[in-house]
N, C-alpha and C positions, 0 to 999 in steps of 0.2 A: 774106263781108265782115262781116255782123252778128255772127258768132261771134268773129271777130278783135277787133271793137270791144268786145264783151261781156267777152272775156278780158282786154283791156287795162284796162278799167274795174275789174274785180274785182282784178286784180293791183295796180292803183294804190291801191285801198282797203286791201288787205292790207298793202302796203308802208307806207302811212300809219299803219295800226293798230299795226304793230310798231315803228315809229320813235318815239323819245322825246326830247323836248327836255331837255337837262341841267339847265336852270333849274327844271324842275318836279319833280326828284327830292327826296323828303322823307326825311330821316334821323331815325329815332326814337332815343330814349335807349337806349343799349346795356344799361343796368342792368335794363331791362324784359325782356330776353331770358332765358328760363328753360330750363335744360337738362332733358332727360327725367329724371323721378324727383326733381325738386327738391322740397324740403320746404316751399316757399312755399305759398300758398293752394291748396287742393285736397285731394283724397283719394287716398292711395296705400295699397296692400296689400303685405304681405310675409310672409316666413317667417324664423324664426331658430331656432337650435339650438346645442348645445354641451355643455360639461363643467360639472358641478356639484360643488363641494367643500362638504360640509355637516357640521354637528355640532350637538349639543344643549348649551346652556349651562345647567347645573344650578345651583340654589341649594344651597350646601353641597356635601358630597362625594357623588358619585353612587354608588349601591349596585350598579351594573352597569357592564360594560365600555362605555366611551364614546369609541370611536375614530371618526375622521372617516369619513364615507361618501362615496365618490367614484362619481359616476354621470353620467347624461345628462339633458338636457331638450330639448324640442322644442315649438314653438308657432307661432301665427299672430298677426299684428298689423295694425292699421290706423293710418295716420299722417294725422291731420286737421289740415291747415295752418290756423292761426288768423291768422298774420301772417308776415312774412318771417323773423322770429326765434323764433317760438313755435308749438308744435303740441301737440295732445292725442293720446296714443297708448294706446288700449285694446288689450288682448291677451287671448288664451287660450292656456294652455300646460300641458303635462304635465311635472312635475319630480319626480324621486326624491330625497328629502331625509331628514332625521333623522340617526341614527348608524348605524355599520356593523353592530352586532349586530342580528340578525333581528327581535327584539321591538321594536326602536327604529326600524325602517324606516318611514318616512312618505312615501307616494307621494300627490301632490296633483294635481288639476286646478286651476290657479291663474288668477285674473283680475286682473292688475295694470292700473292706469290711471295713466300717467305724464304729467306736464307736461314737455315737452322743449324745451330752449333751444338756440339756435344760438350757439356761442362764436365760431367763425370758419368758413371754408369747409369745413374737414375735421372739426372736433370739435363734438360736441353733448353736452349733459348733461341729465339728467332725474331727477325724483323723484316719488313718489306712493305711494298705498296699494295693498295687494294682499290679496285674499281667496283662501283655498285650501280646496277640498273634498277631504277624504281619500278615497282610493279603495282598493279591494281588501281592506280590513280594516274590521270593524264590531264594536262592543262589545268592544274589546280593551284598555280602560282609557285610551285616548287620545281626545282631542276630535276630532270629525269636521270642525270648522271651524277654520281658522287665519287669523290676521290679522298682517300685517307691513308694514313700511315699506321702500320700495325706493329705492336711489340708483343711477344708471347713468351711464356715459360711453361714447360710441361714436366711432369714427374711420371716416370715409367713404373707402373705397378708390377707388370711382368712382361714377357716378350711381346704380348699383343695389346694389353690394356694400359691406358694412361689417363691422367687427369691434366687439365691445363687451365690457364688463365690468360686472357688477352686484353690489351687496351687498344682501342681504335680511336685515333685522333683525326677528325675530319679536317681537311685542308681547303675545302671549297664551300662557299656559301650555299646553303640548301635552298634559299629562296631565289626566284627570278629577279634580275636586276631592276626591273620596272617597279617592283614592290617597294623598294627603298628600305627593306628590312635585311639585316645581316645576322645570320646565325650559322654555327657549324655544329655538326653532329659529334658527340662524344659518347663512347660506351665501353663497358666492361663485359667480357664474356667469361663465364665460369662453366666448364664443361668436362665431358668424358669422351674418350675416343677409343677406337678399336682398329688395330692393323690386322689385315688378313694374311 
């Protein structure tokens, strides 16, 4: 009898605990709901890679073959949300640039830092400085450090996947001053990225 009474009391408490009065339901603002991978406040990591179309912009007539170099780039980024519409995106990437002729090949480890703006739900734009450290060649008549300005636009496919296009405008001569040659690196990057 005691067991039956104890069972009834416990059943009553559990029933009471799971029931809810409709008047006590609180609905919060739906704009506060964030989808996974949202660029709002917080820190997200990701990878990006794709195709680079690069050339050197010479002052005057180049003394060597200056065809476009078509290659690849790959890198990692962090997206630091500052507000609902603004984020800071530091990156590190490898990019093969310069011109097609082997003496003009410039391969860099680059560190862009972009200020990224939300245009609407799908489109974002960004701009910022970039520093590059030349790799695989040394004392070849080319400077080991490169500086450029970067502008980008990306389109969000879903909460994790996006495609982007970037234009890199070199602001420093890639040749050593002693050479007497002046050329700046220019390239377009077309790629895809994934946010974890």
